[in-house]
C-alpha positions as CSV (number, residue, x, y, z in Angstrom):
1,M,0.0,0.0,0.0
2,D,1.5,3.4,-1.0
3,K,0.9,6.7,0.6
4,K,-2.1,7.5,-1.6
5,D,-3.7,4.2,-0.9
6,F,-3.2,4.7,2.9
7,R,-4.8,8.2,2.7
8,N,-7.9,6.5,1.2
9,Y,-7.8,3.8,3.8
10,K,-7.7,6.4,6.5
11,K,-10.6,8.3,5.0
12,N,-12.8,5.3,4.3
13,N,-11.9,3.4,7.4
14,L,-10.1,4.9,10.4
15,K,-12.0,8.2,10.3
16,L,-15.3,6.4,10.5
17,I,-14.0,4.5,13.6
18,Y,-12.8,7.7,15.2
19,K,-16.2,9.4,14.6
20,N,-17.9,6.6,16.4
21,F,-16.3,7.1,19.7
22,T,-15.8,10.9,19.6
23,A,-19.3,11.9,18.4
24,G,-20.4,14.9,20.4
25,Q,-17.1,15.3,22.2
26,G,-14.6,18.1,22.0
27,C,-11.2,18.8,23.4
28,A,-9.8,22.3,24.2
29,V,-6.7,22.4,26.3
30,A,-4.4,25.4,26.8
31,F,-0.7,24.9,27.7
32,P,1.2,27.8,29.3
33,F,4.5,26.9,27.5
34,K,6.6,28.5,24.9
35,K,5.3,28.8,21.4
36,K,7.4,25.9,20.0
37,M,6.3,23.6,22.7
38,V,2.6,24.5,22.0
39,E,3.2,23.8,18.3
40,F,4.8,20.5,19.2
41,L,1.9,19.5,21.4
42,N,-0.6,20.6,18.8
43,N,0.8,17.9,16.6
44,F,-0.4,15.3,19.0
45,T,-4.1,16.1,19.5
46,P,-6.2,13.1,20.4
47,E,-7.2,12.6,16.7
48,R,-3.6,12.8,15.4
49,L,-2.4,10.5,18.2
50,Y,-5.2,8.0,17.4
51,Y,-4.2,7.9,13.7
52,K,-0.5,7.3,14.7
53,V,-1.5,4.5,17.0
54,M,-3.8,2.9,14.4
55,K,-1.2,3.2,11.7
56,T,1.3,1.4,13.9
57,R,-1.3,-1.3,14.7
58,F,-2.0,-1.7,10.9
59,L,1.7,-2.0,10.1
60,L,2.1,-4.7,12.7
61,T,-1.0,-6.8,11.8
62,R,-1.3,-6.0,8.1
63,K,-5.0,-6.5,8.6
64,A,-7.8,-4.0,8.1
65,I,-10.3,-2.8,10.7
66,M,-13.9,-2.9,9.4
67,P,-16.0,0.1,10.7
68,C,-19.4,-1.5,10.0
69,L,-20.2,-4.8,8.3
70,Q,-23.8,-6.0,7.8
71,Y,-24.3,-9.7,7.2
72,I,-27.4,-10.4,5.1
73,V,-29.1,-13.6,6.4
74,T,-31.9,-13.4,3.8
75,T,-33.4,-11.0,1.3
76,K,-36.9,-12.3,2.0
77,C,-39.1,-9.8,3.9
78,T,-42.5,-9.6,5.4
79,M,-43.0,-6.0,4.0
80,N,-42.9,-4.7,0.5
81,C,-41.5,-1.1,0.9
82,K,-41.4,0.9,-2.4
83,Q,-38.3,2.8,-1.3
84,C,-36.5,0.0,0.6
85,N,-32.9,0.9,1.1
86,T,-31.8,-2.6,0.0
87,F,-34.3,-2.7,-2.9
88,I,-35.8,-6.0,-1.5
89,P,-39.1,-5.8,-3.5
90,Y,-37.2,-5.6,-6.8
91,F,-35.3,-8.9,-6.4
92,T,-36.4,-11.8,-8.5
93,E,-36.9,-15.3,-7.3
94,K,-33.7,-16.1,-9.1
95,T,-31.7,-13.3,-7.4
96,H,-33.1,-13.5,-3.9
97,L,-31.0,-14.9,-1.1
98,N,-33.3,-17.3,0.7
99,Y,-32.1,-18.2,4.2
100,T,-28.5,-18.6,5.3
101,T,-27.9,-21.6,7.5
102,F,-25.9,-21.4,10.8
103,E,-23.2,-23.7,9.3
104,Q,-22.7,-21.4,6.3
105,F,-22.7,-18.3,8.6
106,K,-20.1,-19.8,10.9
107,S,-17.9,-20.8,8.0
108,D,-18.1,-17.2,6.6
109,L,-17.5,-15.5,9.9
110,D,-14.6,-17.8,10.9
111,K,-12.9,-17.1,7.6
112,L,-13.5,-13.4,7.7
113,L,-12.2,-13.0,11.3
114,K,-8.9,-14.7,10.3
115,S,-8.4,-12.0,7.7
116,I,-9.2,-8.8,9.6
117,D,-8.1,-7.0,12.8
118,Y,-11.6,-6.5,14.1
119,V,-15.1,-5.2,13.1
120,D,-16.4,-2.2,15.1
121,Y,-20.1,-2.8,14.3
122,F,-21.3,-6.1,13.0
123,G,-25.0,-6.5,12.1
124,L,-27.4,-9.3,11.1
125,V,-29.8,-7.8,8.6
126,G,-32.2,-8.7,5.8
127,G,-34.8,-8.6,4.4
128,E,-36.4,-9.4,7.7
129,V,-33.9,-11.2,9.9
130,L,-36.5,-12.9,12.1
131,L,-37.6,-15.0,9.2
132,T,-34.3,-16.9,9.5
133,K,-34.6,-20.2,11.4
134,D,-31.0,-20.2,12.7
135,L,-30.9,-16.5,13.8
136,N,-30.5,-17.3,17.5
137,K,-27.5,-19.6,16.9
138,M,-26.0,-17.0,14.6
139,L,-26.4,-14.2,17.1
140,K,-25.0,-16.3,20.0
141,Y,-22.0,-17.2,17.9
142,A,-21.3,-13.6,16.8
143,L,-21.6,-12.3,20.4
144,S,-18.9,-14.9,21.4
145,K,-16.3,-13.4,19.0
146,R,-13.8,-11.0,20.6
147,K,-13.1,-9.4,17.2
148,L,-16.7,-8.3,16.9
149,H,-16.9,-5.3,19.2
150,H,-20.6,-4.4,18.9
151,V,-23.3,-6.6,17.4
152,F,-26.8,-5.6,16.3
153,I,-29.9,-6.9,14.6
154,A,-32.2,-4.7,12.4
155,T,-35.9,-5.7,12.3
156,N,-39.2,-4.2,11.0
157,G,-41.1,-5.3,14.0
158,T,-43.6,-7.6,12.3
159,I,-42.3,-10.8,14.0
160,L,-41.7,-11.1,17.7
161,P,-38.5,-12.8,18.9
162,S,-38.5,-16.2,20.6
163,S,-37.8,-16.6,24.3
164,E,-34.4,-18.2,23.3
165,L,-33.5,-15.1,21.2
166,I,-34.6,-12.7,23.9
167,K,-32.2,-14.6,26.3
168,T,-29.3,-14.3,23.8
169,M,-30.0,-10.6,23.2
170,K,-29.3,-9.9,26.9
171,N,-25.7,-9.1,26.2
172,K,-23.7,-5.9,26.8
173,K,-22.3,-6.1,23.2
174,F,-25.8,-6.2,21.7
175,C,-28.2,-3.6,20.4
176,L,-31.5,-4.1,18.5
177,Q,-32.6,-1.6,15.8
178,L,-36.4,-1.6,15.8
179,S,-38.2,0.3,13.0
180,D,-41.5,2.1,13.8
181,Y,-43.9,1.3,11.0
182,R,-47.1,1.6,13.1
183,K,-48.7,4.1,10.7
184,V,-47.9,2.1,7.6
185,T,-50.9,0.9,5.5
186,G,-51.3,-1.6,2.7
187,L,-49.4,-4.4,4.4
188,R,-49.7,-8.0,3.0
189,E,-52.4,-10.2,4.4
190,N,-51.6,-11.7,7.8
191,V,-48.7,-9.1,8.4
192,T,-49.1,-6.8,11.3
193,I,-46.9,-4.3,13.0
194,K,-46.0,-5.4,16.5
195,F,-43.9,-2.4,17.5
196,D,-45.5,-1.7,20.9
197,E,-45.4,-5.4,22.0
198,F,-41.8,-5.7,20.7
199,K,-40.7,-2.6,22.5
200,K,-42.3,-3.8,25.8
201,L,-40.5,-7.1,25.5
202,L,-37.1,-5.4,25.1
203,K,-37.7,-3.0,28.0
204,D,-39.0,-5.8,30.3
205,N,-35.8,-7.8,29.6
206,N,-33.4,-4.8,29.8
207,I,-32.2,-5.3,26.2
208,T,-30.5,-2.3,24.6
209,F,-32.3,-1.0,21.6
210,I,-32.8,2.0,19.4
211,T,-35.9,2.9,17.4
212,T,-37.0,5.2,14.6
213,E,-40.1,6.1,16.7
214,S,-41.4,9.4,15.3
215,D,-44.5,11.3,14.5
216,N,-42.8,12.3,11.2
217,P,-43.9,9.6,8.8
218,I,-41.3,10.2,6.0
219,F,-38.4,8.6,4.3
220,F,-35.8,9.9,1.8
221,E,-36.3,8.8,-1.8
222,M,-33.7,6.2,-2.8
223,P,-31.3,6.7,-5.8
224,K,-32.1,5.6,-9.3
225,L,-30.0,2.6,-10.3
226,Y,-28.5,2.3,-13.8
227,K,-25.0,2.1,-15.2
228,D,-23.2,5.2,-16.5
229,T,-19.7,6.6,-17.1
230,Q,-19.5,9.5,-14.7
231,D,-16.0,11.0,-14.3
232,K,-13.8,10.0,-11.4
233,E,-13.9,13.4,-9.7
234,T,-17.8,13.4,-9.7
235,L,-17.8,9.9,-8.2
236,R,-15.2,10.7,-5.6
237,C,-17.2,13.7,-4.4
238,Q,-20.4,11.7,-4.4
239,F,-18.8,8.8,-2.5
240,D,-17.3,11.1,0.2
241,K,-20.8,12.6,1.0
242,C,-22.7,9.3,0.9
243,W,-23.8,7.2,3.9
244,G,-23.1,4.2,1.8
245,Q,-19.3,4.4,2.6
246,Y,-20.2,3.3,6.1
247,C,-22.6,0.4,5.4
248,N,-20.4,-2.4,4.0
249,M,-22.3,-5.5,3.3
250,I,-21.6,-9.2,3.1
251,C,-24.1,-11.4,1.2
252,D,-23.6,-14.9,0.0
253,G,-20.0,-14.7,1.0
254,I,-19.3,-11.5,-1.0
255,I,-18.3,-8.2,0.6
256,T,-19.7,-5.2,-1.3
257,Q,-19.7,-1.4,-0.6
258,C,-23.2,-0.5,0.6
259,T,-26.9,-1.6,1.0
260,L,-27.6,-0.8,-2.7
261,S,-24.5,-2.7,-3.9
262,V,-26.1,-6.0,-2.8
263,Y,-29.0,-5.5,-5.2
264,I,-26.7,-4.3,-8.0
265,S,-24.3,-7.3,-7.6
266,R,-27.1,-9.8,-7.8
267,N,-29.3,-8.2,-10.5
268,F,-27.0,-6.3,-12.9
269,D,-24.2,-7.3,-15.3
270,L,-21.2,-6.2,-13.4
271,S,-18.3,-4.1,-14.8
272,D,-14.7,-5.4,-14.6
273,G,-14.1,-2.6,-12.1
274,I,-16.7,-4.0,-9.7
275,K,-15.5,-7.6,-10.2
276,G,-12.1,-6.4,-9.1
277,E,-13.4,-4.5,-6.1
278,I,-15.7,-7.1,-4.4
279,V,-14.2,-9.6,-2.0
280,D,-15.4,-13.2,-2.3
281,I,-14.4,-14.9,1.0
282,R,-15.8,-18.2,-0.1
283,K,-13.9,-18.3,-3.3
284,E,-10.6,-17.3,-1.9
285,K,-8.9,-19.9,0.3
286,S,-6.0,-18.0,1.8
287,P,-6.7,-15.7,4.8
288,R,-3.7,-13.6,3.8
289,K,-5.1,-13.1,0.3
290,I,-8.5,-12.2,1.7
291,A,-6.8,-9.8,4.2
292,D,-4.9,-8.1,1.3
293,K,-8.1,-7.8,-0.8
294,I,-10.0,-6.2,2.2
295,I,-7.2,-3.7,2.6
296,Q,-7.4,-2.7,-1.0
297,F,-11.2,-2.6,-0.6
298,Y,-10.7,0.3,1.8
299,A,-7.8,1.9,-0.1
300,K,-9.9,3.2,-3.0
301,P,-10.9,6.8,-3.7
302,Y,-14.5,5.7,-4.4
303,S,-16.5,2.6,-5.1
304,E,-17.1,1.3,-8.6
305,F,-20.7,0.7,-7.5
306,C,-21.1,4.5,-7.6
307,H,-21.3,4.2,-11.4
308,Y,-24.7,2.6,-10.9
309,C,-26.0,5.0,-8.2
310,H,-27.9,8.3,-9.1
311,P,-29.2,10.1,-6.0
312,T,-31.4,13.2,-6.4
313,K,-29.6,16.5,-6.2
314,E,-31.9,17.6,-3.4
315,P,-33.4,15.2,-0.8
316,V,-36.9,14.1,-1.8
317,M,-39.2,13.3,1.2
318,I,-41.7,10.4,0.7
319,P,-44.2,8.5,3.0
320,R,-42.5,6.2,5.5
321,A,-42.4,2.6,4.3
322,E,-45.0,3.1,1.5
323,Q,-46.0,-0.3,0.3
324,L,-46.0,-1.4,-3.3
């Protein structure tokens, strides 16, 4: 990795980690020393010191830290949201990922953890995760891994967790993301929103959770997806502003850039650029080679998936979870 690659790695990786644990905090310290001493100390602010420590750690391990990685256990869902941020309703029966087994999950995770330093936030997501039969075993296994610092599940609140899953979620590393879709209409037959009951279960069992609970029933419109040939500078600027740089995904053993990239990788003819960017941990046998590919994954100025992504210039507000 040359200096340019490391600058990209720092931007796409280490800065996101740093923001996680410094959000809302500031540091202002005055030193009554001579000017040269003050200038010297200013070179070692907490952020600069953090980057120096992390760079040393990287040079020693030669393995990347992953700020956030979301493992898709299924692309099947109980809802049919028009502006789904993973484009679930637009998958075909051929391109859907049905249900990952515990054995496959364990194999993927074991292989991944041999190839990285650690994952700051690791999520089990869908589709709707609670449709997955082996979810409890997957969560229990993920929580047992030292290299996974925080573990979460994201659910739409249409299925209540089992007593076994509730027990597993009582872990200080765990947080549940519960969407508030109580005002959504037009749901499929036999699908109901169990938000209040779900929330009570979590509170009664002292399980950490966050929710999108709000009287503001709106979403942002998702980007249009089609391939183009935008210039590199446009793509770099778009990538630097996008929330997608933070939401790396792994689906069917393949690591891709963001929530939209899963749909793109399973439903579009992929460019050579994307084929060179994605990391297939099932195909590659050597942990060292996987580690090197993940390093390069973070050492890019932008993602090749950006060629397929076309957000609106100004945010467009739409009804929350409007159903097709």
